[in-house]
C-alpha angles and dihedrals in degrees: 000000000000122000127200110249113261110267119234112256113259115258120236094256092052090055090048093046090054092049094047087049091052091047090051093048092049102049117358129105124212109280094017113136125232123239117275115284095249088055094050089049089051092045094053098031098238136114125275090248088057090052089048094052089046090052090047090053091052093048089051088056091055095257098139135287126308134197113218133150113273088244091063092056094043091052098043127103087223095058094113090053097060136052129203117246117225110230135184133254093038116224111260124234116280138184120250122203123214127203137169135172107265088241090064090062087076089072108094094222094047089047093050092049092044090049092048090061091072 
């Protein structure tokens, strides 16, 4: 008797992408915006990076336009499936603050990042 090979478990962003798609189909009009990333993360009980990756996966399938940090696209397995839009006016430079609890500086990767900031 032949069996189908076991399927890989879904990753968190895939589950969230399906839930966002269902939400859009159920109650959104063309052009209507999704809730803020932090609100989606709270609604689905996931991190903001998971929501970003879910949105990126929906965009890669042609389901609208998403705004995510460039690093999310660059690190995504879907990077070849999406393209950045050139918009005017360009967003100007801005400062980003970084903070971490002191105890996290014991982690070598956090310490290396922290030290690289100068």
